[in-house]
C-alpha positions as CSV (number, residue, x, y, z in Angstrom):
1,M,-39.4,27.1,32.0
2,T,-40.1,28.3,35.5
3,A,-43.4,29.0,37.1
4,A,-42.8,32.7,36.8
5,D,-42.2,32.3,33.0
6,A,-45.4,30.2,32.7
7,R,-47.3,32.9,34.6
8,A,-46.0,35.6,32.3
9,R,-46.9,33.6,29.2
10,I,-50.4,33.0,30.5
11,Q,-50.8,36.7,31.2
12,E,-49.6,37.5,27.7
13,R,-51.8,35.0,25.9
14,F,-55.0,35.1,27.9
15,G,-54.9,38.6,29.4
16,M,-55.5,37.3,32.9
17,D,-53.2,36.6,35.8
18,A,-52.4,33.1,37.0
19,V,-52.5,33.2,40.8
20,A,-49.5,31.6,42.4
21,D,-50.6,29.2,45.1
22,G,-48.1,26.4,45.3
23,G,-48.6,26.1,41.5
24,L,-50.5,28.3,39.1
25,T,-54.2,28.7,39.0
26,V,-56.0,30.4,36.1
27,A,-59.7,30.9,35.6
28,V,-60.9,31.2,32.0
29,P,-64.4,31.4,30.4
30,R,-65.9,28.2,29.3
31,E,-65.4,29.1,25.7
32,R,-61.6,29.2,26.2
33,W,-61.3,26.0,28.3
34,Q,-59.9,23.9,25.4
35,E,-57.7,26.7,24.3
36,L,-56.1,26.9,27.8
37,G,-55.6,23.2,27.8
38,R,-53.9,23.2,24.4
39,F,-51.7,26.1,25.5
40,A,-50.8,24.4,28.7
41,K,-49.8,21.2,26.9
42,Q,-48.0,22.8,23.9
43,A,-46.5,26.0,25.2
44,L,-45.9,25.2,28.8
45,G,-45.1,21.5,28.4
46,C,-47.8,20.4,30.8
47,A,-48.3,16.9,29.4
48,Y,-49.2,15.1,32.6
49,F,-53.0,15.2,33.4
50,N,-53.2,15.0,37.1
51,W,-56.9,15.3,38.0
52,L,-60.3,16.8,37.0
53,S,-63.2,17.5,39.2
54,A,-66.1,19.9,39.8
55,V,-67.6,22.1,42.5
56,D,-71.3,23.0,42.9
57,W,-71.5,26.5,44.2
58,K,-75.2,26.2,44.6
59,D,-76.7,29.5,43.3
60,Q,-73.6,30.4,41.4
61,G,-73.5,27.3,39.3
62,L,-70.9,24.6,38.6
63,E,-67.2,25.0,38.2
64,V,-64.9,22.6,36.5
65,L,-61.3,22.3,37.7
66,C,-58.3,20.3,36.4
67,R,-54.6,20.2,37.1
68,V,-52.0,19.6,34.5
69,E,-48.2,19.5,35.1
70,N,-44.9,19.7,33.4
71,L,-42.9,17.0,35.3
72,D,-39.6,18.1,33.9
73,T,-39.7,21.8,35.0
74,N,-42.0,21.3,38.0
75,V,-44.7,23.7,36.6
76,A,-48.2,22.8,37.8
77,L,-51.3,24.6,36.4
78,T,-54.8,24.4,37.9
79,M,-57.4,25.4,35.3
80,R,-60.8,26.6,36.4
81,T,-63.9,27.5,34.4
82,R,-67.3,28.5,35.8
83,L,-70.3,27.2,34.0
84,G,-72.8,29.6,35.5
85,A,-76.2,29.0,37.1
86,G,-78.2,26.3,35.3
87,E,-75.4,25.6,32.8
88,T,-74.1,22.0,32.6
89,R,-72.0,21.9,29.4
90,C,-68.3,22.1,29.1
91,P,-65.9,21.3,26.3
92,T,-63.9,18.1,26.7
93,L,-60.2,17.8,27.1
94,T,-60.0,14.2,25.9
95,Q,-58.5,15.1,22.5
96,L,-55.6,16.8,24.4
97,Y,-55.2,14.5,27.4
98,R,-56.2,10.8,27.4
99,G,-56.3,10.9,31.2
100,A,-59.3,13.2,31.0
101,D,-61.5,10.4,29.7
102,W,-62.6,8.6,32.9
103,M,-62.4,11.7,35.0
104,E,-64.8,13.6,32.8
105,R,-67.1,10.5,32.9
106,E,-66.9,10.6,36.7
107,C,-67.8,14.3,36.7
108,Y,-70.7,13.6,34.4
109,D,-71.9,10.8,36.7
110,M,-71.6,12.7,39.9
111,F,-72.4,16.3,38.8
112,G,-74.3,16.0,35.5
113,I,-71.7,18.0,33.5
114,V,-71.9,17.2,29.8
115,F,-68.5,17.3,28.3
116,E,-69.1,18.3,24.7
117,G,-67.1,16.2,22.2
118,H,-66.3,13.4,24.7
119,P,-66.0,10.1,22.8
120,D,-67.9,7.9,25.3
121,L,-69.8,10.0,27.8
122,R,-71.8,7.6,30.0
123,R,-72.1,6.7,33.7
124,I,-69.0,5.1,35.1
125,L,-69.8,4.7,38.9
126,L,-73.5,4.5,39.1
127,S,-76.0,2.3,37.2
128,E,-77.5,3.7,33.9
129,D,-81.0,3.9,35.5
130,W,-79.7,6.1,38.5
131,E,-81.6,9.3,38.8
132,G,-79.9,12.5,39.7
133,Y,-76.3,13.5,40.4
134,P,-75.2,12.8,43.9
135,L,-72.6,15.5,44.3
136,R,-74.9,18.4,43.3
137,K,-76.3,20.6,46.1
138,D,-79.9,20.0,44.8
139,Y,-79.6,16.2,45.1
140,A,-82.1,14.8,47.6
141,V,-79.9,12.6,49.9
142,D,-82.9,10.9,51.5
143,T,-84.2,9.5,48.2
144,P,-84.4,5.7,48.5
145,F,-82.6,3.7,45.9
146,A,-82.5,0.0,45.3
147,P,-79.1,-1.5,46.3
148,Y,-76.6,-1.7,43.5
149,R,-75.7,-5.2,42.6
């Protein structure tokens, strides 16, 4: 399967275009996040989970991004979903990709995104008593914290 084939299949299934940008990028509503992940793995053969992260667009809300790849055909897909202003919940991809486990935990820790259905969603980088989410735009960077030991 080529990137052009994958792009056509995404257009057919989801009714939206995948932007070609050195790979494919497709934005889906939060409700279709897991569906796109399942489609990428089963139909496109993207079994390699490369990374997952988030972006805080301040007034426009949070956005979750992840990249999955088919290493045999060299098809790379970046998935994006906007959570919206004030929204912090996103479906998990851990049932599809084992590699999503710790990356979703890191997103939870740094951005406060709750991945619904995650088997072990808890802080991974900061202590359990840490207040706030350091990579969010509304995080007060001048807040004093006791040194982590």
